[in-house]
C-alpha positions as CSV (number, residue, x, y, z in Angstrom):
1,M,111.4,120.7,105.9
2,P,109.5,119.3,108.6
3,D,107.5,120.0,112.3
4,L,109.9,119.4,114.7
5,T,108.9,119.4,118.5
6,L,111.6,120.4,122.0
7,L,111.0,119.2,124.3
8,F,113.7,119.9,127.3
9,R,115.4,117.7,129.4
10,S,115.0,117.9,133.6
11,F,117.0,119.3,135.5
12,G,116.8,118.1,138.7
13,H,113.8,117.4,139.9
14,M,112.1,120.4,137.2
15,A,110.8,119.0,134.3
16,L,111.3,121.2,131.4
17,P,108.9,122.1,128.4
18,R,108.4,120.7,125.6
19,Y,108.5,123.1,122.4
20,G,107.6,122.0,118.5
21,L,110.0,122.8,115.5
22,A,110.0,123.5,112.1
23,L,113.4,123.5,110.0
24,A,113.5,127.1,108.6
25,A,116.2,127.9,106.4
26,A,112.9,127.3,104.6
27,W,110.8,130.7,105.8
28,L,113.5,131.9,103.9
29,A,113.6,130.7,100.3
30,A,112.2,128.2,97.3
31,A,111.2,123.6,97.1
32,P,108.2,121.2,97.5
33,A,106.1,123.1,100.5
34,A,106.2,121.1,103.5
35,A,104.0,122.7,105.9
36,E,104.5,122.9,109.4
37,E,102.5,123.1,112.4
38,A,105.1,124.5,115.8
39,P,104.4,121.8,118.6
40,P,106.5,122.6,121.8
41,P,110.3,123.4,96.7
42,L,113.5,118.0,68.7
43,A,117.3,118.4,67.9
44,P,119.2,121.6,68.0
45,S,120.7,123.7,64.8
46,A,123.9,122.8,64.2
47,E,125.1,127.3,64.9
48,R,123.3,129.3,66.8
49,V,123.8,133.0,68.3
50,Y,122.0,135.0,70.5
51,V,121.9,137.8,71.7
52,A,121.6,138.4,75.9
53,P,118.9,140.8,76.6
54,P,119.1,144.4,77.9
55,P,119.3,144.0,81.5
56,V,115.4,144.2,83.2
57,E,114.8,145.4,86.8
58,P,113.6,142.8,89.6
59,S,110.2,142.4,89.9
60,A,108.5,142.9,93.4
61,A,108.4,138.5,92.9
62,D,111.8,138.6,92.9
63,Y,111.8,139.3,96.6
64,G,109.2,137.0,97.8
65,Q,109.9,133.3,99.2
66,D,109.5,130.6,96.7
67,S,108.8,128.3,99.9
68,N,107.0,125.4,97.2
69,D,110.7,123.8,97.7
70,I,112.2,124.5,100.7
71,D,112.7,121.5,102.3
72,A,115.3,122.7,105.3
73,E,113.7,125.0,108.0
74,I,115.5,127.4,110.1
75,L,115.0,125.4,113.8
76,L,112.6,128.0,115.6
77,P,111.5,126.1,119.1
78,A,108.2,127.1,119.8
79,A,106.1,127.0,123.3
80,R,105.5,124.7,125.2
81,D,102.1,123.6,127.8
82,D,103.1,124.4,131.1
83,D,102.5,121.2,133.2
84,R,101.1,123.3,136.3
85,D,98.1,125.1,134.6
86,G,96.0,121.7,135.2
87,D,93.3,123.3,134.3
88,R,93.8,123.8,130.7
89,I,93.1,121.3,128.0
90,W,94.7,122.5,124.9
91,A,98.4,123.2,123.9
92,R,99.3,126.5,125.0
93,N,98.5,129.5,122.9
94,Y,101.6,131.3,121.5
95,I,102.9,133.3,118.4
96,S,106.2,133.4,117.2
97,I,107.9,135.9,114.3
98,A,111.4,135.1,112.6
99,A,113.3,137.3,110.4
100,G,116.9,136.4,108.7
101,V,118.8,136.5,105.8
102,L,118.8,133.5,102.7
103,S,121.3,132.8,100.1
104,S,119.7,131.0,97.1
105,P,120.4,129.4,94.1
106,D,119.3,132.0,91.7
107,Y,116.5,129.4,90.1
108,S,115.5,126.0,90.8
109,G,119.1,124.7,89.0
110,S,121.0,127.7,89.5
111,D,124.8,128.0,89.5
112,D,124.2,131.3,90.4
113,R,122.8,133.0,93.9
114,R,121.4,135.8,95.6
115,L,120.3,137.1,99.0
116,L,117.2,137.6,100.1
117,P,114.9,138.5,103.3
118,G,113.0,135.9,104.9
119,F,110.5,135.8,107.2
120,Y,108.5,133.6,109.6
121,V,105.3,133.8,111.3
122,R,103.6,130.4,113.5
123,G,101.5,130.5,116.6
124,R,98.9,128.4,118.0
125,Y,95.5,129.2,119.4
126,D,92.8,127.3,121.3
127,G,95.0,123.7,120.0
128,Y,94.9,125.0,115.9
129,S,98.2,125.9,114.7
130,F,99.0,127.9,111.8
131,S,102.2,129.2,110.1
132,T,103.5,131.4,107.0
133,R,106.8,130.6,106.0
134,G,107.7,132.6,102.8
135,T,105.6,132.5,100.8
136,N,102.8,129.6,101.7
137,F,99.7,130.0,104.5
138,Q,98.7,126.5,106.1
139,V,96.4,126.1,109.1
140,D,96.7,122.2,111.1
141,L,92.8,121.3,111.2
142,I,93.9,118.5,114.4
143,R,94.0,120.4,117.2
144,Q,96.6,119.6,119.9
145,R,95.7,118.4,123.4
146,R,98.5,119.5,126.2
147,G,100.8,117.2,126.6
148,Q,99.9,114.8,123.8
149,K,103.1,112.1,122.9
150,T,101.5,111.5,119.6
151,D,100.5,114.7,117.2
152,F,98.4,114.2,113.7
153,K,98.7,117.0,111.2
154,F,95.9,117.8,108.9
155,G,94.7,120.8,107.1
156,P,94.6,123.3,103.6
157,I,98.0,125.2,102.1
158,I,97.9,127.8,99.6
159,S,101.2,128.3,98.1
160,L,102.9,131.1,95.6
161,R,105.6,129.4,93.5
162,A,107.7,132.7,92.3
163,D,110.7,130.4,90.6
164,R,111.8,132.9,87.8
165,T,109.4,135.5,87.9
166,G,112.0,138.0,88.0
167,S,115.5,138.8,86.1
168,V,117.6,135.7,86.0
169,K,121.2,136.4,86.4
170,D,122.3,133.8,83.4
171,P,121.6,135.9,80.2
172,Q,121.0,132.6,78.5
173,V,118.2,131.1,80.8
174,E,117.0,134.8,81.0
175,A,115.9,135.1,77.0
176,L,113.6,132.3,77.8
177,G,111.7,134.6,79.5
178,K,110.4,135.2,82.8
179,R,106.7,132.8,84.0
180,K,104.4,133.8,85.7
181,L,104.2,133.7,89.5
182,A,101.5,130.1,90.0
183,V,99.5,130.0,92.7
184,E,99.0,126.3,94.4
185,A,96.8,124.7,96.9
186,G,96.5,121.5,98.3
187,L,96.6,119.6,101.1
188,F,99.0,118.4,104.3
189,A,98.9,115.4,106.5
190,G,101.3,113.7,108.8
191,I,102.5,112.1,111.8
192,T,104.6,113.4,115.0
193,Q,106.0,111.0,117.8
194,T,107.9,112.7,121.3
195,G,110.1,110.3,122.8
196,V,111.6,108.0,120.4
197,I,115.3,108.0,120.7
198,T,117.5,110.1,122.9
199,S,115.3,111.3,125.9
200,A,111.8,111.8,126.3
201,H,111.8,114.6,124.6
202,D,113.1,114.2,120.8
203,Q,110.4,113.8,118.2
204,I,110.5,112.0,114.7
205,G,107.7,113.2,112.5
206,L,106.7,112.5,108.9
207,R,104.1,114.3,106.5
208,V,103.5,114.5,103.0
209,V,102.6,117.6,101.0
210,A,100.5,117.7,97.8
211,L,99.7,120.7,95.8
212,K,97.9,121.5,92.6
213,D,98.0,125.1,90.1
214,V,95.0,126.4,90.3
215,S,96.4,129.6,88.2
216,G,96.5,128.2,85.2
217,R,100.2,128.2,84.9
218,H,101.7,125.1,84.6
219,G,98.6,123.8,85.1
220,S,100.2,120.3,87.1
221,W,100.3,119.0,90.2
222,A,103.8,118.9,93.6
223,A,103.9,116.5,96.0
224,S,106.8,115.8,99.0
225,P,107.1,113.4,101.7
226,T,109.4,114.6,104.8
227,I,110.9,112.5,107.5
228,D,112.7,115.3,110.5
229,Y,114.1,114.7,113.4
230,G,115.2,117.2,116.3
231,T,116.3,116.8,119.8
232,P,117.0,119.4,122.8
233,L,121.2,119.9,123.1
234,S,119.7,121.5,126.5
235,K,117.2,124.5,127.7
236,R,118.8,126.6,125.4
237,A,119.8,125.1,122.1
238,F,118.5,123.0,119.8
239,I,118.8,120.0,116.5
240,G,117.3,118.9,114.2
241,V,117.6,117.3,110.8
242,S,114.8,116.3,108.0
243,A,115.4,114.6,104.4
244,S,112.7,115.5,101.9
245,M,111.8,113.6,98.2
246,N,110.0,116.1,95.7
247,F,107.9,114.6,92.8
248,Y,106.6,116.9,90.1
249,G,103.5,116.4,87.6
250,K,104.2,116.6,83.3
251,G,103.0,119.9,83.0
252,F,105.4,121.5,86.0
253,G,108.2,119.8,83.8
254,R,106.9,121.5,80.7
255,Y,107.0,124.7,82.1
256,Y,110.0,125.2,83.9
257,Y,112.8,123.0,82.2
258,D,111.6,122.1,79.1
259,I,113.0,124.2,75.8
260,D,110.7,125.2,72.8
261,P,111.4,126.1,69.3
262,L,111.5,129.6,70.4
263,G,112.8,129.4,73.1
264,S,115.6,128.0,71.3
265,A,116.6,130.0,68.9
266,A,116.5,133.0,71.6
267,S,118.6,131.7,74.3
268,G,121.0,129.1,72.4
269,L,119.7,126.2,74.7
270,P,119.1,123.5,72.5
271,V,115.8,122.1,72.4
272,Y,114.5,120.0,75.3
273,S,110.6,118.2,76.5
274,G,111.9,115.6,78.3
275,A,110.7,116.9,81.6
276,G,107.7,117.6,80.2
277,A,107.2,113.9,79.3
278,K,106.4,112.3,81.8
279,A,105.7,112.9,85.9
280,G,108.3,112.0,88.4
281,A,110.8,112.7,91.2
282,G,112.4,115.5,90.4
283,K,114.1,116.8,93.5
284,Y,116.2,114.8,96.9
285,S,117.2,117.5,99.6
286,F,118.7,117.0,103.1
287,G,118.9,120.1,105.7
288,V,120.2,120.5,109.2
289,A,119.5,123.6,111.5
290,G,119.9,125.0,114.8
291,A,118.8,127.0,117.7
292,Y,120.0,129.1,120.2
293,S,118.6,131.0,122.7
294,L,119.6,134.4,123.9
295,S,117.5,134.7,127.1
296,G,118.5,131.2,128.1
297,D,115.3,129.6,128.0
298,L,113.8,128.8,124.3
299,R,110.9,129.7,125.2
300,K,110.3,133.2,125.8
301,G,112.8,136.0,124.0
302,F,115.2,136.1,121.4
303,V,116.7,133.1,119.4
304,L,119.5,133.0,117.2
305,I,118.4,130.2,114.2
306,G,120.4,128.7,111.5
307,G,120.5,126.2,108.6
308,A,121.6,124.5,105.7
309,Q,120.1,122.3,102.9
310,Y,121.9,120.5,99.3
311,S,119.3,119.7,97.5
312,R,119.9,117.6,93.7
313,L,117.7,118.1,90.7
314,T,117.7,114.2,89.5
315,G,116.6,112.4,86.4
316,R,114.8,114.1,83.9
317,F,114.9,117.8,85.1
318,A,118.7,117.4,86.4
319,D,119.6,117.1,81.8
320,S,117.5,120.3,81.1
321,P,119.5,122.2,79.2
322,I,118.6,124.8,81.7
323,V,120.4,122.7,84.4
324,A,122.9,120.5,82.8
325,Q,124.3,123.3,80.5
326,A,123.5,126.8,82.3
327,G,123.3,126.2,85.9
328,K,124.0,123.2,87.8
329,P,121.9,120.3,89.7
330,G,123.6,119.9,93.0
331,Q,122.6,123.4,95.4
332,W,123.0,124.7,98.5
333,L,120.9,126.7,100.6
334,F,122.5,128.7,103.5
335,G,120.5,130.7,105.8
336,G,120.4,132.9,109.4
337,G,118.6,134.8,111.6
338,L,116.6,135.7,114.7
339,A,113.3,135.0,116.1
340,Y,111.1,136.3,119.0
341,Q,108.7,134.1,120.8
342,F,105.8,135.5,123.0
């Protein structure tokens, strides 16, 4: 999910700070990578019998967060400029750290669930912003000036896609075999505007992320446009929403959703080649998230964060037996945790 910038409303004669924010049910799990900065993803045979494979110990990747397909991030407001500091040119330096728990699908398209630990780190130094979310890392190369209303974003992003790299609860999908960890690299670009609807402090943002597999796993690409909106409810509370669409290349569909004759014989699922037939839209997502400061000020101290996201696989991806028979196309993701901002 997106970059949402949080600005606070005025109380009396004091203009309260603006905050940046990233919807992070994301920092916890797995869908197309968004990159945020924080201002303040053949016919079947007639009869088959398959034997479920013996249980396998989860690999380390099981406990990672495949953030490439996460579109909703728990809201974590970022530090804002101190308007009294008139000599400073660039937006103020800060660092935020969050940790929590995510309830997510076992894999993209699964009807089983699992709990994962989540973490998130982001910051800004001399106007340059950076963030990690699960298994990705990104840097905004366009410096942010103090107090600016329109913020352009552009920079590199690198992600690890860990979908189905560990054990899978469904025995038929498990019988198809593990997928290898994919390393994806690419770029993100976007724009956010502050003061658009409810007050001088809300923000709307548009962002596009494009990733290419550089590890030779699925050998393809993934891209996702995202739109988000966030607004402060008070000095200590914030809420945001986002929507995104994921597009995938042919190799991506072939690697994660097609089933060849060998896999069909091992799993009992029918042969399927539709997902890798051509590139196209594969998933859409809607998210909502919020933050509440325990210190009374979202600029510093401890913050409770939480969010929910609904995603649905579409078209040839939803028709794959991995989804249509062994799983389901519509899935919920829930996350919550605690953040601390310096």
